[in-house]
C-alpha positions in Angstrom: 76.6 -49.8 109.3 73.3 -50.4 108.2 71.5 -48.0 110.8 74.0 -45.6 110.3 73.2 -45.6 106.7 69.8 -45.6 106.8 69.7 -42.8 109.3 72.2 -40.3 107.0 69.6 -41.5 104.1 66.6 -39.8 106.2 68.3 -36.9 106.8 69.3 -36.4 103.1 65.7 -36.9 102.5 64.4 -34.4 105.0 66.9 -31.3 103.8 65.6 -32.2 100.5 62.1 -32.5 100.9 62.2 -29.1 103.2 64.4 -27.2 100.2 61.7 -28.8 97.9 58.8 -27.4 99.8 60.6 -23.9 100.6 61.2 -23.6 97.0 58.0 -24.9 95.8 56.3 -21.7 98.9 58.6 -19.0 96.9 57.2 -20.0 93.7 53.6 -19.8 95.0 54.7 -16.2 96.2 55.7 -15.6 93.0 52.6 -16.5 91.1 50.6 -14.5 93.7 52.4 -11.3 93.6 52.7 -11.5 89.7 49.2 -12.3 88.7 46.8 -9.1 89.6 44.3 -10.8 87.9 43.5 -14.5 87.4 44.3 -16.3 84.4 41.7 -16.5 81.9 39.5 -19.5 81.9 39.9 -22.1 79.1 37.6 -21.5 76.2 34.4 -22.9 76.7 32.0 -23.9 73.9 31.0 -20.4 72.4 27.8 -20.9 70.1 27.0 -24.2 71.1 24.0 -22.9 73.7 21.0 -22.0 71.8 19.5 -18.4 72.2 16.0 -17.0 72.5 14.5 -13.2 72.2 13.0 -10.8 74.2 12.0 -8.0 72.5 14.7 -7.5 70.4 17.3 -8.7 73.0 19.2 -12.4 72.0 19.2 -14.2 75.6 21.1 -17.8 75.9 18.2 -20.4 76.9 20.7 -20.9 80.1 20.8 -18.0 82.4 23.2 -17.4 85.1 21.1 -17.2 88.8 22.2 -14.4 90.7 21.0 -16.1 94.7 24.5 -17.4 94.6 26.4 -14.5 93.4 24.4 -12.3 96.1 25.2 -15.4 98.8 21.5 -15.8 99.2 21.3 -19.8 98.7 18.0 -21.9 99.7 19.7 -24.3 101.6 16.6 -25.4 103.8 17.9 -26.1 107.5 21.7 -26.0 106.3 22.3 -22.4 107.4 25.7 -23.0 107.6 25.6 -23.1 103.6 25.2 -19.2 103.6 28.3 -18.2 105.2 30.0 -21.1 103.0 28.7 -19.4 99.6 29.6 -15.9 101.0 33.1 -17.1 101.6 33.6 -18.7 98.3 32.0 -16.5 96.4 34.5 -13.3 97.0 34.0 -10.9 94.5 37.3 -11.8 92.7 35.6 -15.2 92.3 32.3 -13.6 91.4 34.6 -11.9 88.2 35.9 -15.5 87.5 32.2 -16.7 87.6 31.1 -14.1 84.7 33.6 -14.9 82.7 33.8 -18.5 82.7 29.4 -18.4 82.0 30.4 -15.8 78.8 32.9 -18.2 77.8 30.8 -21.5 78.0 27.7 -19.1 75.9 25.6 -17.7 79.1 25.2 -14.1 77.8 22.8 -12.9 80.6 22.4 -13.3 84.4 18.9 -12.2 86.8 19.7 -11.0 89.9 18.8 -8.5 92.6 19.5 -5.2 93.1 22.1 -6.2 96.3 24.3 -3.0 96.2 27.8 -4.9 96.4 26.9 -7.6 93.9 25.7 -5.0 91.4 29.4 -3.0 91.7 30.8 -6.6 91.2 29.0 -6.3 87.9 29.4 -2.9 86.6 33.8 -4.2 87.6 33.0 -6.8 85.0 31.9 -4.5 82.4 34.1 -1.6 82.7 37.1 -2.9 83.7 37.0 -6.4 82.5 35.2 -5.9 79.0 32.3 -8.2 80.1 29.5 -8.6 77.7 26.6 -10.0 80.5 23.4 -9.1 79.6 21.4 -8.0 83.1 17.9 -8.8 84.1 17.4 -7.3 87.3 14.7 -6.6 89.6 14.3 -3.8 92.0 13.4 -4.6 96.0 12.2 -1.0 96.1 8.4 -0.7 97.7 5.3 -0.8 95.4 3.1 1.5 96.8 0.6 4.0 95.7 2.4 6.9 93.8 5.2 4.5 93.2 7.7 7.2 94.0 10.5 5.1 95.4 9.8 2.2 92.8 10.6 5.0 89.9 13.6 6.3 91.6 15.0 2.7 91.7 14.0 1.8 88.3 15.6 5.1 87.1 18.7 3.9 89.0 18.9 0.6 87.6 18.2 2.3 83.5 21.1 4.9 84.6 23.9 2.3 86.1 23.1 -0.1 82.4 20.2 -2.6 83.2 19.3 -4.4 80.0 15.9 -6.0 81.7 13.9 -4.9 84.8 11.0 -7.1 86.0 9.0 -6.7 89.2 9.9 -9.1 92.1 7.9 -11.9 92.8 7.7 -11.8 96.2 6.1 -8.3 95.8 3.7 -9.5 93.6 2.8 -12.7 95.4 1.9 -10.2 98.0 0.0 -7.9 96.2 -2.2 -10.4 94.6 -2.8 -11.8 98.2 -3.6 -8.5 99.0 -6.1 -7.9 96.3 -3.6 -5.2 94.7 -2.8 -6.5 91.8 -3.3 -3.5 89.8 -0.7 -2.0 91.3 1.6 -4.9 89.5 0.4 -3.4 86.4 1.8 0.0 87.5 5.2 -1.2 88.2 5.2 -2.5 84.5 4.2 0.7 83.1 7.2 2.6 85.0 9.9 0.4 83.6 8.0 0.3 80.1 8.4 4.1 80.2 12.3 3.5 79.9 12.0 1.8 76.5 13.3 -1.5 77.4 11.3 -5.0 78.3 9.5 -5.4 81.4 8.1 -8.1 83.0 6.4 -9.9 86.1 8.1 -12.1 88.4 6.5 -14.7 90.4 6.1 -17.8 92.5 2.0 -18.0 93.1 0.3 -19.1 89.2 -2.1 -16.5 90.5 0.3 -13.7 90.0 0.7 -14.4 86.2 -2.9 -15.1 85.7 -4.0 -11.5 87.2 -1.5 -10.0 84.8 -2.5 -11.7 81.8 -6.8 -11.0 83.2 -5.6 -7.6 83.7 -3.1 -7.0 80.4 -0.6 -5.5 82.4 1.5 -5.6 79.5 4.5 -7.5 81.1 7.0 -8.2 77.9 8.1 -12.0 79.6 7.8 -13.5 82.8 9.8 -15.0 85.4 8.0 -18.0 87.0 8.6 -20.8 89.3 8.8 -24.3 87.6 9.5 -28.0 88.4 7.8 -31.2 89.2 7.4 -32.9 92.4 9.4 -36.0 92.0 12.1 -35.5 94.6 12.2 -36.6 98.1 11.7 -33.0 99.9 9.2 -32.6 97.6 6.0 -30.4 99.3 3.4 -32.8 100.3 -0.3 -32.5 99.2 -1.6 -30.8 102.8 1.2 -28.4 102.5 -0.1 -27.1 99.1 -3.9 -27.3 99.1 -4.6 -23.7 97.7 -3.3 -21.6 95.3 -1.8 -19.3 98.0 -0.5 -21.8 100.1 2.6 -20.4 102.5 5.6 -22.4 100.8 9.0 -22.0 100.7 10.7 -20.0 97.9 11.8 -22.5 96.0 8.8 -24.7 95.2 6.5 -24.3 92.4 3.7 -25.6 94.1 1.8 -26.4 90.8 3.7 -27.6 88.1 1.2 -29.1 86.2 -1.2 -26.1 86.5 1.8 -23.8 86.0 2.5 -26.3 82.6 -1.3 -25.8 81.3 -1.7 -22.3 81.9 1.2 -21.3 80.5 0.3 -22.9 77.3 -2.2 -20.0 77.2 0.5 -17.5 77.4 2.0 -16.2 74.2 4.8 -14.1 75.8 8.6 -15.7 76.9 8.4 -17.7 79.9 11.7 -17.7 82.0 11.6 -20.5 84.4 13.1 -20.3 88.2 14.2 -22.8 91.1 14.3 -25.3 88.8 16.6 -27.6 90.6 14.3 -26.8 93.8 17.4 -26.1 95.4 19.3 -28.5 94.6 17.1 -31.2 94.8 16.8 -31.9 91.4 19.7 -33.0 89.6 20.4 -30.2 86.2 19.5 -33.0 83.4 16.5 -34.0 85.0 15.8 -30.0 86.1 16.2 -28.9 82.4 14.7 -31.5 80.5 11.3 -31.2 82.4 11.3 -27.3 82.1 12.1 -27.1 78.4 9.8 -30.3 77.4 6.5 -28.5 79.7 7.0 -25.0 77.9 9.8 -22.9 79.3 11.4 -20.9 77.2 14.3 -20.0 79.0 16.0 -21.5 82.5 17.7 -19.9 85.1 20.4 -22.1 86.9 22.0 -21.0 90.0 25.8 -22.1 89.6 29.1 -21.6 91.2 31.9 -21.1 88.7 32.8 -25.1 88.5 29.7 -26.3 87.4 28.9 -24.2 85.1 30.5 -25.6 81.9 29.4 -29.2 82.9 25.4 -27.5 83.6 26.1 -26.1 79.8 27.0 -29.1 78.1 24.0 -30.9 80.3 21.4 -28.3 78.9 23.1 -28.0 75.3 22.4 -32.0 75.0 19.0 -31.7 76.6 17.8 -28.9 74.3 19.3 -30.5 71.2 17.1 -33.7 72.0 13.5 -32.4 72.7 11.4 -33.3 70.1 7.8 -32.0 71.3 7.2 -29.2 73.5 4.1 -28.8 75.6 4.0 -25.1 73.5 5.8 -23.3 70.8 9.0 -21.5 71.9 7.9 -18.1 72.7 11.5 -16.8 73.0 
């Protein structure tokens, strides 16, 4: 009898479980069909994140970094991370990320001219009513005459770009080649459109050349992070200012901090977490205490609220900086 009851109980439970699973599947299907757009993220701490200015444009102290949105990640030898990022950050997920960033007080992003990503930014503005400001660099060649560069800048302005800066990969190369004057010419191309023009760099020599040559940049975008992490660059790898180093390194952080004290223009620090090797609180505290006015942070949607909370706490706790706020 006991065996019969147990079997009957088992069959009953199995049928109920199967029915429940079917109903759950039906519910999920109904949700997928009825929700053409994702539900709005829960409201974040609007207004809590401090802001500064570049020109007349008000910018959150933390900016949304663009590499994860363009699926380009500095993942060292972990090559699969590129594919993982591409599969996670679909167009719809990027739209969600932009919405979450705005709701947490981030009002500006920095990104490259990747056509697919720019298409999503346009969708965020025109179809979703997004207000995110764009700081973008073009990858068009910087060469004598700057014909292609002018065309690209014009297209960026027509697309609604708020601020343009000269790409650091190009400026690093131009300084090494003794062609720094072309950086100044590129800055002037941008300024003819009456928008802020910046200069990006991994190599501090670019910023030095820009200041010495009076290229007229309104702000700088410069790598900045300490070397107190396990995979930091070794002394023999950074013997010279022009050392060939991965793009996520700031090769001479102390020298960078010291030189930037003499610079009276806003400074956006990037690669502040050294491609994920430095925790956010540690990174933000270092860059803001040592003179950066703004910090890029590459974030997935699920990281934004926590990182903004950390940055807000760090900024509130800073009692002394290496340089005055310049932006």
